[in-house]
C-alpha positions in Angstrom: -0.1 0.1 0.1 1.2 3.7 -1.0 0.6 5.6 2.3 1.0 9.5 3.3 1.6 10.8 6.6 1.1 14.2 7.5 2.9 15.1 10.6 5.2 12.1 9.9 8.1 13.6 12.1 6.2 13.6 15.4 6.1 11.4 18.4 3.0 9.4 16.7 3.8 9.9 13.3 7.2 8.8 13.5 6.4 5.4 15.1 3.5 4.9 12.4 5.4 5.7 9.4 8.8 3.5 11.0 6.2 0.5 11.6 4.7 0.8 8.0 8.3 0.4 6.0 8.9 -2.3 8.4 6.1 -4.2 7.2 6.7 -3.1 3.6 4.6 -0.4 2.9 5.9 2.5 0.7 5.4 5.9 3.1 5.9 9.2 2.2 5.3 12.0 5.0 4.8 16.0 5.6 5.9 17.6 8.7 6.7 21.5 9.3 9.2 20.4 11.9 7.8 22.8 14.3 8.2 20.0 17.1 9.1 16.8 15.1 12.4 15.3 14.5 13.0 13.6 11.1 16.2 11.5 12.3 13.5 9.6 14.3 12.4 8.5 10.8 13.8 5.4 9.1 15.8 6.2 5.8 13.0 4.2 4.0 10.5 6.7 4.9 10.3 9.5 2.1 10.5 13.0 4.2 9.3 16.5 2.7 9.3 19.2 5.0 6.2 21.5 4.4 2.9 23.4 5.7 -0.3 21.3 5.8 -1.7 24.0 4.4 0.0 24.3 1.4 -2.7 22.8 -1.1 -0.3 23.2 -4.0 2.5 21.2 -2.5 -0.4 18.3 -1.6 -1.6 18.5 -4.8 1.7 16.7 -5.6 2.5 14.2 -3.0 -0.6 13.1 -2.9 -0.3 11.6 -6.3 -0.7 7.6 -6.4 -1.7 7.8 -2.6 -3.8 5.1 -1.4 -4.1 6.1 2.1 -4.0 9.0 4.2 -3.2 9.3 8.1 -3.5 12.5 9.3 -1.6 13.0 12.6 -0.3 16.8 11.9 -1.7 19.0 14.7 -0.5 21.3 17.6 -1.0 19.7 20.8 0.0 21.6 23.8 -3.5 22.3 25.8 -2.3 24.9 27.9 -0.8 26.6 24.4 -4.2 26.3 22.8 -5.7 28.5 25.8 -3.1 30.9 24.9 -2.8 30.9 21.0 -6.5 29.6 19.8 -6.5 31.4 16.3 -3.2 29.1 15.7 -4.6 25.9 16.9 -7.9 26.5 14.7 -5.4 27.6 11.8 -3.4 24.3 11.9 -5.6 21.9 13.4 -9.0 22.7 11.7 -7.8 24.9 8.7 -4.9 22.2 8.1 -7.7 19.3 8.0 -9.9 21.2 5.5 -7.0 22.1 3.4 -6.0 18.3 3.2 -9.3 17.1 2.4 -9.5 19.7 -0.4 -6.7 18.4 -1.8 -7.5 14.5 -1.2 -10.8 15.7 -3.2 -9.0 17.4 -5.8 -6.2 14.3 -6.3 -8.6 11.3 -5.9 -7.0 10.1 -2.8 -10.1 7.5 -1.3 -9.4 6.6 2.3 -8.3 8.7 5.4 -7.6 7.5 9.0 -7.6 10.8 11.4 -6.0 10.8 15.1 -8.3 12.7 17.1 -8.4 12.7 20.8 -10.0 11.7 24.0 -10.0 15.1 24.8 -13.1 15.9 23.4 -14.8 14.1 25.7 -14.3 16.3 28.6 -15.9 15.8 32.1 -18.2 12.8 31.4 -20.4 11.2 34.2 -19.9 7.5 33.0 -16.9 5.8 32.6 -15.3 4.4 30.6 -16.6 6.5 27.7 -18.1 5.8 24.6 -17.8 7.4 21.5 -21.9 8.1 21.4 -21.4 10.2 24.8 -22.0 13.9 24.2 -18.5 16.0 23.6 -18.0 18.3 26.5 -14.4 20.0 24.8 -12.5 21.4 27.7 -10.2 23.7 25.6 -9.4 25.1 22.4 -7.4 22.3 21.7 -10.2 19.8 22.1 -12.5 21.8 20.2 -10.3 21.9 17.3 -10.0 18.2 17.1 -13.8 17.9 17.5 -13.9 20.3 14.5 -11.5 18.5 12.5 -14.0 15.0 13.1 -17.0 17.1 11.7 -15.1 18.8 8.7 -13.6 15.3 7.7 -16.9 13.2 7.7 -18.9 15.7 6.3 -16.4 16.4 3.4 -15.7 12.8 3.1 -19.3 12.0 2.7 -19.8 14.6 -0.3 -17.1 13.5 -2.3 -17.3 10.1 -1.7 -14.0 9.6 0.7 -13.5 6.8 2.8 -13.0 8.6 6.6 -12.7 7.1 9.8 -11.9 9.0 13.2 -9.6 7.6 15.9 -10.0 9.4 19.2 -6.5 8.5 20.7 -6.7 9.0 24.3 -3.1 9.5 26.5 -0.5 8.4 24.1 3.2 7.7 25.7 5.9 6.0 25.0 10.1 5.9 24.0 11.2 8.7 22.1 8.4 11.6 23.2 9.7 14.8 23.5 10.0 16.7 26.9 9.0 19.8 26.1 10.6 23.1 28.1 6.9 23.9 28.8 4.2 21.9 29.6 5.8 18.6 28.8 4.0 15.4 28.5 3.6 13.8 32.2 4.8 10.4 32.0 8.5 11.3 30.5 8.7 13.9 32.1 7.8 12.2 36.0 10.3 9.7 35.0 13.0 12.2 34.1 12.3 14.3 37.4 12.3 11.4 39.6 16.0 9.9 38.1 17.1 13.2 39.1 15.6 13.4 42.6 13.4 16.5 41.7 10.3 17.6 42.5 7.3 16.2 41.0 4.6 19.0 40.3 0.7 17.7 40.3 -1.5 19.8 38.8 -5.0 19.4 41.0 -5.0 17.1 44.3 -4.0 14.1 41.7 -7.1 11.7 42.1 -7.8 12.6 38.7 -7.4 9.9 36.2 -6.4 9.3 32.7 -5.9 6.5 30.4 -3.0 5.9 29.1 -2.0 3.8 25.9 1.4 2.7 24.8 2.7 3.8 21.1 3.0 0.3 19.9 -0.5 -0.2 21.0 -1.8 2.8 19.2 0.4 2.2 15.9 -1.5 -1.2 15.9 -4.9 0.3 15.8 -3.7 2.9 13.3 -2.6 0.1 11.0 -5.5 -1.9 11.6 -8.0 1.0 10.7 -6.4 1.7 7.1 -7.9 -1.7 5.6 -10.8 -2.5 8.0 -14.2 -3.2 6.5 -17.2 -1.4 7.6 -15.9 1.5 9.2 -16.9 4.1 7.1 -17.8 7.3 9.0 -17.2 5.8 12.0 -15.5 7.0 15.2 -13.7 4.7 17.3 -11.6 5.4 21.1 -8.0 4.1 21.1 -7.1 3.5 24.8 -5.7 1.0 27.0 -9.2 0.8 28.5 -7.6 1.1 32.1 -7.9 4.0 34.5 -5.1 5.6 36.1 -5.1 8.6 39.0 -2.1 10.7 38.8 -1.1 9.6 42.3 -1.0 5.9 41.4 0.9 7.2 38.4 3.5 9.4 40.7 3.8 5.5 43.0 4.5 3.7 39.9 7.3 6.1 38.7 8.8 6.0 41.9 8.8 2.1 42.2 10.4 2.4 38.5 13.0 4.6 39.2 13.7 3.6 42.6 13.5 7.3 43.6 11.7 8.9 46.3 10.8 12.3 44.8 9.3 14.8 46.5 5.3 15.2 45.2 4.0 18.9 45.4 -0.1 19.1 44.5 -0.9 22.4 43.1 -4.6 22.3 44.4 -4.8 25.8 42.7 -4.2 24.7 39.2 -6.9 22.8 36.9 -6.1 19.4 36.5 -8.2 18.6 33.8 -11.2 16.6 33.5 -11.6 14.3 36.8 -11.7 11.2 34.8 -11.3 9.9 31.7 -11.1 5.8 30.4 -11.9 4.7 27.2 -14.4 2.3 26.5 -12.6 0.0 23.4 -15.6 -2.5 23.2 -15.9 -1.0 19.9 -11.9 -1.0 18.8 -12.3 -4.4 19.5 -15.1 -5.6 17.3 -14.2 -3.0 14.3 -10.4 -3.5 14.6 -9.5 -6.3 16.5 -7.8 -4.1 18.7 -6.6 -5.6 21.8 -4.1 -3.3 24.0 -0.9 -5.4 24.8 1.5 -3.4 26.6 0.6 -2.8 30.3 1.6 0.6 32.2 4.1 -1.0 34.4 6.0 -2.5 31.5 5.4 1.0 29.1 7.0 2.9 31.6 9.8 0.7 32.2 10.7 0.6 28.6 10.3 4.5 28.6 12.8 4.6 31.5 15.7 2.3 29.9 15.6 3.3 26.6 15.1 7.3 27.3 15.8 8.2 30.7 18.2 6.1 32.3 20.4 5.7 29.1 21.0 9.3 28.8 21.5 10.0 32.3 24.2 7.0 32.1 25.7 8.8 28.6 25.7 12.7 30.3 28.0 11.2 33.0 
């Protein structure tokens, strides 16, 4: 299969691209490198630097493509609160530009990496795809808007579309940004350094952490699955873990006892978040294989402890 990936140098995009070329697919990808790292990509991936809103470039890149994975996005929730226009431009405008280019060139299938963040606070957990979205941030709004655009334009122009609502993806190679870093690699790094772990809220809020390899398996299944056109499917572990429990696991894995500070004045986000993955099991034969404890250990061994030894 000939595959095109937007955001190919990002955390999810690069893991997906590398797995696909290992399975002997042809992969071409676009990334503006605002956050991505092309060095993560295997040499077999055809990488092009560019903007998702550059429609003429997309026209040339989408020739002879069978399926598109749309992973390009701005993804930092607090940043989206400060810069909602930029998030709308990239996450919504970029999606519309891509769909227009697909229509013009004739690509017939797109898999979109949406987010579990669109659900916000839900009274019932695990949360099903039928739940009424309660987006908590401009980021979540942008992802939900992109979902509607993808399905609507797809229906108008007979493009097969599927939205995968990915919950809290984590794994080796995840970038630790200077501000608002992803919680798992940040906690592991801080614990290794015997530094303080700052928890926003009281730590009772829960999240569904899904290992990157499991995410990639779900994405690959969606490229060829039958009877999922216009579908929206959760991709998560189906396991609910509190931030307090996460800090305990981080301490066990690192063998450290970091000080934990609870910043109760800061919003910790939705109170609970856990994916109902029964539809993913039915439609994609999706069964997460990596427990959180194993995934944390792999990140620690691959990214944290190894780098700490090399810096000595």
